[in-house]
N, C-alpha and C positions, 0 to 999 in steps of 0.2 A: 753540771752543780756547781762546778769549780767558778767561775764567772758570779753566779748569781750571790754566792755566800762570801764574795772578797776575796778568792784564794788565787794565788798562782803557781803553777809548776815552775820547778827551780831548776830539775833536770828528769831525763830520763837513768835510771840505772841499771842494766840488767832488766831483771822483772820488775823494780821498783820504779813507784813513781812518787818522786818527794815535791811537796807542798809546802808552801805557808803560807800564812797569814797575818797579814798589818794588822799592830795593834788600834792605829789610829786613821779605820776608815770607816766611812758614812754610807751607806747605801741606800740605796732610795725604793720602796717596795708600793705596790697597791695594795690595795684595801684584802688581797686573798693571800697577800705574803710574798707573791711576783716578782721579780727583778723588774720594776720599769719605772720608766716618768711620770711624774705626776701623781704618785701617791704619798708624797711624805717622805723625808728624808729624815733617817733614824741612826745614832748610831750604837753599835752591839761590838762587845768585845770579840776579841779575836778565837778566843777559845769559845764561845758561843757560836761564833760562825764556823770555824773548825769542827766542831761538834755535830753541828746540823749537814754540814758537809757530809762529814763520817758517815753519820745514819742515813743519810739518802744514800749515799754510794752501797753502803750494806744492804737496804732494801732492795735497790736495784740489783744487786749480786742476788739475794734471795728470791726476787721475784725469776729472772733468769736460770739458777740453776732446779728450781722447783721443776720436779719430774725429771729430771734429766741425770743420768746414771754418770758415777761420781769420774770417770776419765773425761766428760764432756763438761763438766762443771770450771768454772772460775771461785778459785778456790785462793782466799786472801786473808793475810795475818797484819792487821793496824797496829800500828805502835804512833802515842802523838805524846810530844815532850813541849816545853814551854821554855824560850829563854833565846837572847843573843846566837848568833850565828856570824859567820863571815862567809861569805860564796866568793870564791877567785875569781880572776877573767875567764879562767879556763873550766871553770865550774867545780873545782874541788870546796870542800864544805867543812868549815871548821868550828867545833865548839861544845861543849857539853847536851845542850838541848839535841843535837844532832848524834851524839853518841849516846845518849840515854835511847831516842827513837829509834837508832838501830838496832840497838841489845834488844827493845820491847819488841820490835817489829821481826827481828830476824833469829834472835838468840831465842827467847822466852813465850810469845805468843804460838797458841795453838791453832789451827786454821779455824776461821771463822770469830777469831778472840779480837777484841778492841782493846788494848792494853795503853792505858796513861800512869803518867806520873801525879804525884804528891799533888803540885803547884798547879796539874790540869783539875784535878780533882777537889781541890779547894776554891779553885774558881767556877766550876761546875757547881757547889754549893752556895755560893754566894749572888749566882744571877736572878736576878727578878723573874725571868722567864724560866720555867721549872722543865726539867725533863724527868719524864716518868722513868729513871734507870736506878740500878741496883750496883754497887761496887762492892769486889770481891778482892779482899786481899790478897796478894801473890807478894811471896816470900820465896826463894827457892834453898836460902841457906844463908849462912849469918853474913860471909864475904861479900855476896853480892848487896844486901842491908845494906853493909858499910860503904859499899861503892856507890849505889842507887838511890838507897832508902825504899821506904815501903812502894810497890807499884798496885795497880787496881785492874781488873778484869771489867770494863764496863759492860753491862748487858741492862736491854730493856726489859722493864717490870710484862708481864705480862696482862 
């Protein structure tokens, strides 16, 4: 799914997969929405493509886990943030968006959750392509609110 939505892997870190989506990417899609040549090129925001990717991965995980005992499931926590980061030649990542993403996915999210920052939520609310989703505001304490602002659990409406 990653290539289809214009993303790339920055690095693997333990059991984490760190991806990025460039904001100035144009992708070619056929009439069914599959990445291909000859379908015309359209530009979409990095946020839109990242959300589409995360939702596709979440659906794949749900399908894989269906009917399996918990010990045999792939259990994921996803954090999403937006902003500039620096990736050094040796793979270190620096920047506020990186720190937010780590805190959301490793420190705050529960298994199965997709936690997003206020910037991601604002982008999603402005998109022409609407996602059938809900945002549950999540703040666990005043200190965390001061450092990161409000963040949201993104869920699809049934």
